[in-house]
C-alpha positions as a Markdown table, in Angstrom:
| # | Residue | x | y | z |
|---|---|---|---|---|
| 1 | Unk | -20.2 | 7.1 | -19.6 |
| 2 | Unk | -18.3 | 10.5 | -18.9 |
| 3 | Unk | -15.7 | 10.0 | -15.9 |
| 4 | Unk | -13.4 | 12.7 | -14.1 |
| 5 | Unk | -9.9 | 11.0 | -13.6 |
| 6 | Unk | -7.9 | 12.9 | -11.8 |
| 7 | Unk | -4.2 | 13.0 | -11.3 |
| 8 | Unk | -4.4 | 11.7 | -14.5 |
| 9 | Unk | -0.8 | 13.9 | -15.3 |
| 10 | Unk | 1.1 | 11.7 | -12.8 |
| 11 | Unk | 2.2 | 8.2 | -13.3 |
| 12 | Unk | -0.3 | 6.0 | -13.0 |
| 13 | Unk | -3.2 | 7.9 | -13.5 |
| 14 | Unk | -2.2 | 8.9 | -16.6 |
| 15 | Unk | -1.6 | 4.8 | -17.6 |
| 16 | Unk | -5.1 | 4.7 | -16.0 |
| 17 | Unk | -6.5 | 7.9 | -19.0 |
| 18 | Unk | -4.0 | 6.3 | -21.5 |
| 19 | Unk | -6.8 | 2.5 | -21.1 |
| 20 | Unk | -9.9 | 4.6 | -20.6 |
| 21 | Unk | -9.5 | 7.0 | -23.8 |
| 22 | Unk | -8.2 | 4.2 | -25.9 |
| 23 | Unk | -10.7 | 1.3 | -24.7 |
| 24 | Unk | -13.5 | 3.3 | -24.6 |
| 25 | Unk | -14.0 | 5.7 | -27.6 |
| 26 | Unk | -17.7 | 5.8 | -26.9 |
| 27 | Unk | -16.8 | 7.4 | -22.9 |
| 28 | Unk | -16.2 | 11.3 | -23.0 |
| 29 | Unk | -13.1 | 10.8 | -20.3 |
| 30 | Unk | -12.5 | 14.6 | -18.3 |
| 31 | Unk | -8.9 | 14.7 | -16.8 |
| 32 | Unk | -7.8 | 16.6 | -13.7 |
| 33 | Unk | -4.2 | 17.4 | -12.7 |
| 34 | Unk | -3.1 | 20.6 | -10.3 |
| 35 | Unk | 0.3 | 20.0 | -12.4 |
| 36 | Unk | 2.4 | 19.7 | -9.3 |
| 37 | Unk | 5.8 | 18.8 | -9.9 |
| 38 | Unk | 5.1 | 15.4 | -9.6 |
| 39 | Unk | 2.4 | 16.0 | -12.5 |
| 40 | Unk | 4.1 | 15.8 | -16.7 |
| 41 | Unk | 1.3 | 16.6 | -19.2 |
| 42 | Unk | 3.9 | 15.4 | -21.4 |
| 43 | Unk | 3.0 | 11.9 | -19.7 |
| 44 | Unk | -0.8 | 12.7 | -22.1 |
| 45 | Unk | 0.4 | 13.7 | -25.5 |
| 46 | Unk | -0.3 | 10.2 | -26.3 |
| 47 | Unk | -4.1 | 11.5 | -26.0 |
| 48 | Unk | -3.9 | 15.1 | -25.7 |
| 49 | Unk | -5.8 | 14.9 | -29.5 |
| 50 | Unk | -8.6 | 12.3 | -28.7 |
| 51 | Unk | -12.0 | 13.8 | -29.4 |
| 52 | Unk | -13.5 | 11.7 | -26.1 |
| 53 | Unk | -10.3 | 13.7 | -24.3 |
| 54 | Unk | -10.4 | 17.4 | -21.9 |
| 55 | Unk | -8.4 | 18.1 | -19.9 |
| 56 | Unk | -8.2 | 21.1 | -17.5 |
| 57 | Unk | -5.6 | 21.6 | -15.3 |
| 58 | Unk | -6.5 | 22.4 | -11.3 |
| 59 | Unk | -6.5 | 21.4 | -8.0 |
| 60 | Unk | -8.9 | 18.6 | -6.3 |
| 61 | Unk | -9.0 | 21.3 | -3.0 |
| 62 | Unk | -10.5 | 24.4 | -5.1 |
| 63 | Unk | -14.1 | 24.4 | -3.4 |
| 64 | Unk | -15.2 | 26.4 | -6.1 |
| 65 | Unk | -14.0 | 24.5 | -9.5 |
| 66 | Unk | -14.4 | 21.1 | -8.5 |
| 67 | Unk | -18.8 | 21.9 | -7.9 |
| 68 | Unk | -18.9 | 23.8 | -11.4 |
| 69 | Unk | -16.6 | 21.2 | -12.9 |
| 70 | Unk | -18.9 | 18.7 | -11.7 |
| 71 | Unk | -21.9 | 20.5 | -12.7 |
| 72 | Unk | -20.8 | 21.3 | -16.6 |
| 73 | Unk | -19.8 | 17.4 | -16.8 |
| 74 | Unk | -22.0 | 16.0 | -14.9 |
| 75 | Unk | -20.0 | 12.9 | -14.0 |
| 76 | Unk | -21.2 | 9.6 | -14.4 |
| 77 | Unk | -17.9 | 7.8 | -11.9 |
| 78 | Unk | -14.4 | 9.5 | -10.8 |
| 79 | Unk | -11.9 | 7.5 | -10.6 |
| 80 | Unk | -9.7 | 9.8 | -8.0 |
| 81 | Unk | -5.7 | 8.7 | -8.3 |
| 82 | Unk | -4.7 | 12.5 | -7.0 |
| 83 | Unk | -2.7 | 12.7 | -4.4 |
| 84 | Unk | 0.9 | 13.4 | -2.4 |
| 85 | Unk | 2.7 | 9.9 | -2.7 |
| 86 | Unk | 5.8 | 11.0 | -1.7 |
| 87 | Unk | 7.1 | 9.8 | 1.8 |
| 88 | Unk | 9.7 | 11.5 | 2.6 |
| 89 | Unk | 8.1 | 15.0 | 1.0 |
| 90 | Unk | 5.4 | 13.6 | 3.3 |
| 91 | Unk | 8.4 | 13.9 | 6.3 |
| 92 | Unk | 9.3 | 16.9 | 5.5 |
| 93 | Unk | 6.1 | 18.7 | 4.6 |
| 94 | Unk | 3.5 | 16.6 | 6.3 |
| 95 | Unk | 0.9 | 19.7 | 6.0 |
| 96 | Unk | 0.8 | 19.2 | 1.5 |
| 97 | Unk | -0.6 | 15.8 | 2.2 |
| 98 | Unk | -3.2 | 16.2 | 4.4 |
| 99 | Unk | -4.6 | 19.6 | 2.4 |
| 100 | Unk | -4.7 | 17.7 | -1.0 |
| 101 | Unk | -5.1 | 13.2 | 0.5 |
| 102 | Unk | -7.6 | 14.5 | 3.1 |
| 103 | Unk | -9.1 | 17.6 | 2.0 |
| 104 | Unk | -8.7 | 17.4 | -1.7 |
| 105 | Unk | -10.8 | 13.8 | -1.1 |
| 106 | Unk | -13.6 | 14.8 | 1.4 |
| 107 | Unk | -13.9 | 18.4 | -1.4 |
| 108 | Unk | -14.4 | 15.6 | -4.6 |
| 109 | Unk | -17.4 | 13.2 | -2.0 |
| 110 | Unk | -18.6 | 16.4 | -1.5 |
| 111 | Unk | -19.0 | 17.7 | -5.1 |
| 112 | Unk | -20.3 | 13.8 | -6.0 |
| 113 | Unk | -23.0 | 13.6 | -3.2 |
| 114 | Unk | -24.6 | 16.8 | -4.2 |
| 115 | Unk | -24.7 | 16.7 | -7.6 |
| 116 | Unk | -25.9 | 12.8 | -7.7 |
| 117 | Unk | -28.3 | 14.3 | -5.3 |
| 118 | Unk | -28.7 | 10.7 | -3.9 |
| 119 | Unk | -30.2 | 9.2 | -7.7 |
| 120 | Unk | -26.9 | 6.9 | -7.8 |
| 121 | Unk | -27.9 | 4.8 | -11.0 |
| 122 | Unk | -25.1 | 4.3 | -12.9 |
| 123 | Unk | -22.9 | 6.2 | -10.2 |
| 124 | Unk | -20.0 | 5.4 | -9.3 |
| 125 | Unk | -16.6 | 6.9 | -6.7 |
| 126 | Unk | -13.4 | 5.0 | -6.9 |
| 127 | Unk | -11.3 | 5.7 | -4.1 |
| 128 | Unk | -7.1 | 4.4 | -5.2 |
| 129 | Unk | -5.5 | 4.1 | -2.5 |
| 130 | Unk | -2.1 | 2.1 | -1.1 |
| 131 | Unk | -0.7 | -0.9 | 0.7 |
| 132 | Unk | 0.9 | 1.7 | 2.9 |
| 133 | Unk | -2.3 | 1.9 | 5.3 |
| 134 | Unk | -1.8 | -1.3 | 6.0 |
| 135 | Unk | -0.1 | -3.0 | 9.5 |
| 136 | Unk | 4.0 | -3.7 | 8.9 |
| 137 | Unk | 4.6 | -7.1 | 8.0 |
| 138 | Unk | 7.0 | -9.4 | 9.4 |
| 139 | Unk | 9.1 | -12.1 | 7.3 |
| 140 | Unk | 6.0 | -14.8 | 8.6 |
| 141 | Unk | 4.3 | -16.1 | 5.1 |
| 142 | Unk | 1.2 | -13.1 | 5.7 |
| 143 | Unk | 0.1 | -11.2 | 3.2 |
| 144 | Unk | -2.3 | -8.2 | 3.6 |
| 145 | Unk | -5.0 | -8.8 | 2.8 |
| 146 | Unk | -9.0 | -6.3 | 2.3 |
| 147 | Unk | -9.3 | -6.9 | 5.8 |
| 148 | Unk | -6.3 | -6.4 | 7.2 |
| 149 | Unk | -5.7 | -3.9 | 10.7 |
| 150 | Unk | -4.9 | 0.4 | 9.0 |
| 151 | Unk | -1.8 | 1.4 | 11.4 |
| 152 | Unk | -0.3 | 3.7 | 9.3 |
| 153 | Unk | 3.8 | 5.0 | 10.2 |
| 154 | Unk | 3.9 | 7.4 | 8.1 |
| 155 | Unk | 1.9 | 11.1 | 7.6 |
| 156 | Unk | 2.0 | 9.9 | 3.6 |
| 157 | Unk | 0.5 | 6.4 | 4.8 |
| 158 | Unk | -1.8 | 8.5 | 7.5 |
| 159 | Unk | -2.7 | 11.1 | 4.8 |
| 160 | Unk | -4.2 | 7.6 | 2.7 |
| 161 | Unk | -5.9 | 6.1 | 5.6 |
| 162 | Unk | -7.8 | 9.4 | 6.5 |
| 163 | Unk | -8.9 | 9.6 | 2.7 |
| 164 | Unk | -9.5 | 5.6 | 2.8 |
| 165 | Unk | -11.7 | 6.7 | 5.8 |
| 166 | Unk | -13.6 | 9.3 | 4.3 |
| 167 | Unk | -14.5 | 7.0 | 1.2 |
| 168 | Unk | -16.1 | 4.5 | 3.6 |
| 169 | Unk | -18.0 | 7.2 | 5.8 |
| 170 | Unk | -19.9 | 8.5 | 2.4 |
| 171 | Unk | -20.7 | 5.4 | 1.6 |
| 172 | Unk | -22.1 | 4.0 | 5.5 |
| 173 | Unk | -23.7 | 7.5 | 5.5 |
| 174 | Unk | -25.1 | 8.5 | 2.7 |
| 175 | Unk | -25.2 | 5.5 | 0.0 |
| 176 | Unk | -23.1 | 7.2 | -1.5 |
| 177 | Unk | -21.5 | 4.1 | -4.3 |
| 178 | Unk | -17.9 | 3.7 | -3.9 |
| 179 | Unk | -15.0 | 1.3 | -3.9 |
| 180 | Unk | -11.5 | 1.2 | -3.0 |
| 181 | Unk | -8.4 | -0.1 | -4.1 |
| 182 | Unk | -5.1 | -0.8 | -2.1 |
| 183 | Unk | -2.5 | -1.4 | -4.4 |
| 184 | Unk | 1.4 | -2.4 | -4.2 |
| 185 | Unk | 4.3 | -0.6 | -5.5 |
| 186 | Unk | 4.4 | -0.1 | -9.2 |
| 187 | Unk | 6.9 | 0.3 | -11.6 |
| 188 | Unk | 6.5 | 1.3 | -15.9 |
| 189 | Unk | 6.9 | 4.2 | -17.8 |
| 190 | Unk | 6.3 | 7.8 | -17.5 |
| 191 | Unk | 7.3 | 7.0 | -13.1 |
| 192 | Unk | 8.3 | 10.7 | -11.9 |
| 193 | Unk | 12.7 | 9.8 | -11.1 |
| 194 | Unk | 12.1 | 10.4 | -7.6 |
| 195 | Unk | 11.1 | 6.9 | -7.0 |
| 196 | Unk | 13.7 | 4.0 | -6.4 |
| 197 | Unk | 13.2 | 2.3 | -10.0 |
| 198 | Unk | 13.6 | 5.6 | -12.8 |
| 199 | Unk | 15.8 | 7.0 | -10.2 |
| 200 | Unk | 18.5 | 4.1 | -9.5 |
| 201 | Unk | 17.9 | 3.8 | -13.5 |
| 202 | Unk | 18.8 | 7.3 | -14.2 |
| 203 | Unk | 21.2 | 7.4 | -11.3 |
| 204 | Unk | 23.2 | 4.0 | -13.7 |
| 205 | Unk | 23.4 | 6.1 | -16.8 |
| 206 | Unk | 24.7 | 8.9 | -15.6 |
| 207 | Unk | 27.4 | 6.7 | -13.1 |
| 208 | Unk | 25.8 | 8.5 | -10.0 |
| 209 | Unk | 26.0 | 6.8 | -7.1 |
| 210 | Unk | 22.1 | 4.7 | -6.6 |
| 211 | Unk | 21.3 | 5.4 | -2.9 |
| 212 | Unk | 19.8 | 2.9 | -0.8 |
| 213 | Unk | 18.4 | 3.2 | 2.4 |
| 214 | Unk | 19.6 | 1.5 | 5.2 |
| 215 | Unk | 21.1 | -2.1 | 4.5 |
| 216 | Unk | 18.2 | -3.1 | 1.9 |
| 217 | Unk | 16.6 | -5.8 | 2.9 |
| 218 | Unk | 13.5 | -3.7 | 2.6 |
| 219 | Unk | 10.5 | -5.9 | 1.2 |
| 220 | Unk | 7.9 | -4.4 | -1.4 |
| 221 | Unk | 5.7 | -6.5 | -3.8 |
| 222 | Unk | 6.1 | -5.1 | -6.8 |
| 223 | Unk | 3.1 | -5.0 | -10.1 |
| 224 | Unk | 3.8 | -3.6 | -13.4 |
| 225 | Unk | 1.3 | -0.4 | -14.1 |
| 226 | Unk | -0.4 | -1.6 | -16.8 |
| 227 | Unk | -1.3 | -4.2 | -15.1 |
| 228 | Unk | -3.0 | -1.7 | -12.6 |
| 229 | Unk | -4.4 | 0.2 | -15.2 |
| 230 | Unk | -6.7 | -3.5 | -16.1 |
| 231 | Unk | -7.1 | -3.7 | -12.6 |
| 232 | Unk | -8.5 | -0.2 | -11.9 |
| 233 | Unk | -11.0 | -0.9 | -14.9 |
| 234 | Unk | -12.1 | -4.4 | -14.2 |
| 235 | Unk | -13.2 | -2.4 | -10.4 |
| 236 | Unk | -14.8 | 0.7 | -11.4 |
| 237 | Unk | -16.5 | -1.5 | -13.9 |
| 238 | Unk | -17.2 | -4.7 | -12.0 |
| 239 | Unk | -16.2 | -3.9 | -8.6 |
| 240 | Unk | -19.1 | -4.3 | -5.7 |
| 241 | Unk | -20.2 | -0.7 | -4.1 |
| 242 | Unk | -18.5 | -0.1 | -0.5 |
| 243 | Unk | -16.3 | -2.9 | -1.0 |
| 244 | Unk | -12.7 | -3.2 | -0.9 |
| 245 | Unk | -9.8 | -4.6 | -3.4 |
| 246 | Unk | -5.8 | -5.3 | -2.7 |
| 247 | Unk | -4.4 | -5.4 | -6.2 |
| 248 | Unk | -0.8 | -7.3 | -5.6 |
| 249 | Unk | 2.3 | -8.2 | -8.2 |
| 250 | Unk | 2.3 | -11.8 | -6.0 |
| 251 | Unk | 6.7 | -10.2 | -6.3 |
| 252 | Unk | 8.1 | -9.9 | -3.4 |
| 253 | Unk | 12.1 | -8.0 | -3.9 |
| 254 | Unk | 14.2 | -7.0 | -1.3 |
| 255 | Unk | 15.4 | -3.2 | -2.4 |
| 256 | Unk | 18.7 | -3.9 | -2.6 |
| 257 | Unk | 18.1 | -7.3 | -4.5 |
| 258 | Unk | 16.0 | -5.3 | -7.1 |
| 259 | Unk | 18.7 | -3.1 | -6.9 |
| 260 | Unk | 21.0 | -5.3 | -8.5 |
| 261 | Unk | 19.3 | -6.6 | -10.9 |
| 262 | Unk | 18.4 | -3.5 | -12.5 |
| 263 | Unk | 22.0 | -2.8 | -12.3 |
| 264 | Unk | 23.0 | -6.4 | -14.1 |
| 265 | Unk | 19.8 | -5.3 | -17.0 |
| 266 | Unk | 21.8 | -1.7 | -16.7 |
| 267 | Unk | 24.8 | -3.2 | -17.7 |
| 268 | Unk | 23.4 | -5.2 | -20.2 |
| 269 | Unk | 21.9 | -3.0 | -22.1 |
| 270 | Unk | 24.4 | -0.2 | -22.0 |
| 271 | Unk | 27.3 | -2.4 | -23.2 |
| 272 | Unk | 28.7 | -2.5 | -19.6 |
| 273 | Unk | 31.0 | -4.8 | -18.6 |
| 274 | Unk | 29.3 | -7.4 | -16.0 |
| 275 | Unk | 29.4 | -5.8 | -12.5 |
| 276 | Unk | 30.5 | -1.8 | -13.6 |
| 277 | Unk | 26.7 | -1.3 | -12.5 |
| 278 | Unk | 26.5 | -2.7 | -8.8 |
| 279 | Unk | 30.1 | -0.7 | -7.9 |
| 280 | Unk | 27.3 | 2.4 | -7.6 |
| 281 | Unk | 25.2 | 1.0 | -5.0 |
| 282 | Unk | 24.9 | 3.2 | -2.2 |
| 283 | Unk | 23.7 | 2.8 | 1.5 |
| 284 | Unk | 22.1 | 5.7 | 2.9 |
| 285 | Unk | 20.8 | 6.1 | 6.7 |
| 286 | Unk | 17.5 | 4.4 | 7.0 |
| 287 | Unk | 14.3 | 6.5 | 6.2 |
| 288 | Unk | 12.1 | 7.4 | 9.5 |
| 289 | Unk | 9.3 | 5.4 | 10.2 |
| 290 | Unk | 10.2 | 2.8 | 7.4 |
| 291 | Unk | 8.3 | -0.3 | 7.3 |
| 292 | Unk | 9.8 | -3.4 | 6.4 |
| 293 | Unk | 7.5 | -5.8 | 4.5 |
| 294 | Unk | 4.4 | -5.3 | 2.1 |
| 295 | Unk | 2.9 | -7.7 | 0.6 |
| 296 | Unk | -0.6 | -8.0 | -1.1 |
| 297 | Unk | -2.5 | -10.7 | -1.1 |
| 298 | Unk | -4.6 | -10.4 | -4.7 |
| 299 | Unk | -6.7 | -13.3 | -4.8 |
| 300 | Unk | -10.4 | -11.8 | -4.1 |
| 301 | Unk | -9.3 | -9.1 | -6.5 |
| 302 | Unk | -8.9 | -12.7 | -9.1 |
| 303 | Unk | -11.3 | -14.9 | -7.9 |
| 304 | Unk | -14.3 | -12.4 | -7.7 |
| 305 | Unk | -13.5 | -10.2 | -11.3 |
| 306 | Unk | -11.1 | -12.2 | -12.9 |
| 307 | Unk | -8.1 | -10.0 | -12.9 |
| 308 | Unk | -4.1 | -11.8 | -12.9 |
| 309 | Unk | -0.5 | -9.8 | -13.5 |
| 310 | Unk | 0.4 | -10.2 | -16.9 |
| 311 | Unk | 3.9 | -10.4 | -16.5 |
| 312 | Unk | 6.8 | -11.5 | -14.9 |
| 313 | Unk | 8.6 | -9.0 | -13.0 |
| 314 | Unk | 12.2 | -9.6 | -15.1 |
| 315 | Unk | 10.0 | -9.4 | -17.5 |
| 316 | Unk | 8.6 | -5.8 | -17.1 |
| 317 | Unk | 11.5 | -4.9 | -15.6 |
| 318 | Unk | 13.5 | -5.2 | -19.3 |
| 319 | Unk | 10.1 | -2.7 | -20.9 |
| 320 | Unk | 10.4 | -0.1 | -18.5 |
| 321 | Unk | 14.4 | 0.3 | -18.3 |
| 322 | Unk | 14.1 | -0.2 | -22.0 |
| 323 | Unk | 11.5 | 2.8 | -22.2 |
| 324 | Unk | 13.8 | 5.1 | -20.2 |
| 325 | Unk | 16.9 | 4.2 | -22.8 |
| 326 | Unk | 14.5 | 5.5 | -25.2 |
| 327 | Unk | 13.0 | 8.3 | -23.9 |
| 328 | Unk | 15.8 | 10.2 | -22.8 |
| 329 | Unk | 14.9 | 13.6 | -23.5 |
| 330 | Unk | 11.5 | 13.0 | -21.7 |
| 331 | Unk | 14.1 | 11.6 | -18.1 |
| 332 | Unk | 16.0 | 14.6 | -18.8 |
| 333 | Unk | 13.6 | 17.3 | -19.2 |
| 334 | Unk | 11.9 | 15.7 | -15.6 |
| 335 | Unk | 15.0 | 15.5 | -13.9 |
| 336 | Unk | 16.7 | 18.7 | -14.7 |
| 337 | Unk | 12.2 | 20.4 | -14.4 |
| 338 | Unk | 12.5 | 21.7 | -17.7 |
| 339 | Unk | 8.7 | 19.2 | -18.0 |
| 340 | Unk | 7.4 | 21.9 | -15.7 |
| 341 | Unk | 6.9 | 25.2 | -18.2 |
| 342 | Unk | 8.0 | 23.6 | -21.9 |
| 343 | Unk | 5.3 | 21.3 | -22.1 |
| 344 | Unk | 2.7 | 23.1 | -20.0 |
| 345 | Unk | 2.8 | 25.9 | -21.9 |
| 346 | Unk | 3.0 | 23.9 | -25.3 |
| 347 | Unk | -0.6 | 22.2 | -23.9 |
| 348 | Unk | -2.5 | 24.9 | -22.8 |
| 349 | Unk | -1.7 | 27.0 | -25.5 |
| 350 | Unk | -2.3 | 25.4 | -28.4 |
């Protein structure tokens, strides 16, 4: 099988590329990434020399490149993770999210449709989405299911909702064999430090303020990124064409409680007096359109495909902290911006 993985130098994409490259040596894994600010070739260093791994620097919006690589590699499957994903950035520059998340997805769909020419046996287009497309939840015990109404509240979530609709439309109109998954917040190694957990870890390490929106009462469901990669593996190989699968950790935390727990772990790991890091917590003005609560019901995925989370949150959080503390050079290079030239030159010129 020949599989294209887009966005594979990013956080979740690198874990998926690593899992597929190592688990399926008989597959040819081709990864595509534009290497924007969130793409880092260091994330793929440990698999870069594998014989079944090929890296291509390119943009999913490129109307010439995408059909060319489909023709060259004759892909059987696409795992589409490439996306602009940070809500704050979408508020300041919504057009970038429309270009990548909407137009880029449609460009890939067209390339797959034209390359496969109606011969869909053994083919699959897998679109990875987010739980942020759904209507915001109250504290009423409800969860997002695969049938929850879409009601995006940010340019980011609106762009992802639009891309979901296009994927479904290509299935309904052209019979393209597609699957979609909507996942809760991920955490783990290689997470770009603009996101909450790695940002907090880095700021605590440097005794800098930890910004928390509003009163920190917004609730998110957290999932260890390697469990997400395993779910993607299950859905790619065993999911039903045209179906959607929710992926979640059944693990809701208020932002402020999560940060306090992280402060406790960091104090212990850094040998600081208990309560030291919590003094860095700084409440800031709430994000525009900030949804109150996300919570995923992943019972369909668990019942039909046998997947379930492998880690309890506190264990996963400790493993995550340990990774960032053991990989300080990676974190320092990312926060300084040095990774954007150094690793790319090393890899692409090797």
